[in-house]
C-alpha positions in Angstrom: -11.6 42.7 -26.5 -11.6 39.8 -24.1 -14.8 38.0 -23.2 -15.6 38.3 -19.5 -16.2 35.0 -17.7 -19.9 34.2 -17.2 -21.5 34.6 -13.8 -22.2 31.0 -12.9 -24.0 31.7 -9.6 -23.9 29.7 -6.4 -21.7 26.6 -6.1 -23.8 23.5 -5.9 -21.2 20.7 -5.9 -17.6 20.0 -6.5 -16.2 16.8 -8.0 -12.5 16.3 -7.1 -10.3 13.3 -7.7 -11.9 10.2 -6.2 -10.4 9.2 -2.8 -9.4 5.7 -4.0 -7.0 7.3 -6.5 -5.5 9.6 -3.9 -5.1 6.6 -1.6 -3.3 4.6 -4.3 -1.0 7.5 -5.0 -0.1 8.0 -1.3 0.5 4.3 -0.9 2.8 4.1 -4.0 4.7 7.3 -2.9 5.3 6.0 0.7 6.3 2.6 -0.5 8.7 3.9 -3.2 10.2 6.3 -0.7 10.8 3.5 1.8 12.4 1.3 -0.8 14.5 4.3 -1.9 15.8 4.7 1.7 16.4 0.9 2.0 18.4 0.8 -1.2 20.4 3.8 -0.2 21.2 2.1 3.1 22.1 -1.1 1.2 24.4 1.0 -1.1 26.0 2.6 1.9 26.7 -0.8 3.5 27.6 -2.9 0.4 29.0 -0.1 -2.0 27.5 -1.9 -5.1 26.3 0.1 -8.1 23.2 -2.1 -8.4 21.8 -0.8 -5.2 22.4 2.8 -6.3 20.6 2.1 -9.6 17.6 0.6 -7.7 17.6 3.6 -5.3 17.5 5.9 -8.3 14.7 4.0 -9.9 12.6 4.2 -6.7 13.4 7.9 -6.4 12.2 8.5 -9.9 9.0 6.6 -9.2 8.5 8.6 -6.1 9.0 11.9 -7.9 6.7 11.0 -10.8 4.0 9.9 -8.3 4.2 13.1 -6.3 4.2 15.3 -9.5 1.1 13.6 -10.9 -0.6 13.7 -7.5 -0.1 17.5 -7.3 -1.3 18.1 -10.8 -4.4 15.9 -10.4 -5.4 17.7 -7.2 -6.3 20.7 -9.5 -8.6 18.6 -11.6 -11.9 19.6 -9.9 -15.2 19.9 -11.7 -17.4 22.5 -10.1 -21.1 22.6 -10.7 -22.9 26.0 -10.2 -26.5 27.1 -10.5 -25.9 28.5 -14.0 -23.1 26.3 -15.4 -19.9 24.4 -14.8 -16.2 25.0 -14.4 -13.3 22.8 -15.1 -9.8 24.2 -15.3 -9.9 27.1 -17.8 -13.4 26.2 -19.1 -16.3 28.1 -17.7 -19.6 27.2 -19.4 -23.1 28.2 -18.8 -25.7 25.5 -19.3 -27.0 27.1 -22.5 -23.5 27.0 -24.0 -23.2 23.2 -23.7 -24.2 21.2 -26.7 -23.9 17.7 -25.3 -22.1 15.5 -22.8 -21.1 11.9 -23.5 -19.8 9.3 -21.0 -18.4 6.6 -23.2 -15.6 5.7 -22.7 -14.8 8.9 -20.7 -16.8 12.0 -20.0 -16.6 14.5 -22.9 -18.3 17.9 -22.7 -19.0 19.5 -26.1 -19.6 23.3 -26.1 -21.8 24.8 -28.8 -18.9 27.0 -29.9 -15.6 25.5 -29.3 -13.5 22.4 -29.0 -14.8 19.5 -26.9 -12.9 18.7 -23.7 -12.5 15.6 -21.7 -12.9 15.2 -18.0 -10.5 12.9 -16.3 -11.6 9.4 -15.5 -10.5 9.9 -11.9 -13.2 12.3 -11.1 -15.4 11.3 -8.1 -18.9 10.2 -8.8 -18.7 10.9 -12.6 -22.0 9.1 -13.3 -23.9 11.6 -11.1 -22.0 14.4 -12.7 -23.1 13.3 -16.2 -26.7 12.9 -15.0 -26.7 16.4 -13.5 -25.2 18.0 -16.6 -27.7 16.3 -18.9 -30.6 17.3 -16.6 -29.5 20.9 -16.6 -28.9 21.0 -20.4 -32.4 19.6 -20.9 -34.0 22.0 -18.4 -32.3 25.0 -20.1 -33.3 23.8 -23.5 -36.9 23.4 -22.4 -37.0 27.0 -20.9 -35.7 28.6 -24.1 
């Protein structure tokens, strides 16, 4: 029988990808697409294979950047009254054993495998402080 997801209560905060990383991805995507168009124009004019290879490299860079940007948009840590949620992990505060922030944020559940939060999460220091506070408050109440 499957375990039903815990009722985590009201949403307190959400920590998506930091805006600086989104800005960098957009800048790289726009720049690589412009270079792709420029190299295709140069290939059209000069008919040299080197321009076609450069255009292909810029197109690959553009596609990889867009793919990673769309997958990172889903990397949101949500803090609720009674727990947290990240991708497929939904944990109540009492189910979290510890959280470490060196070198990246790692959440260790009491029963299960530890999982790492991406380093691109916005305001990760405040997130770690909040998780530690909630874990301590829950342990003190039990």
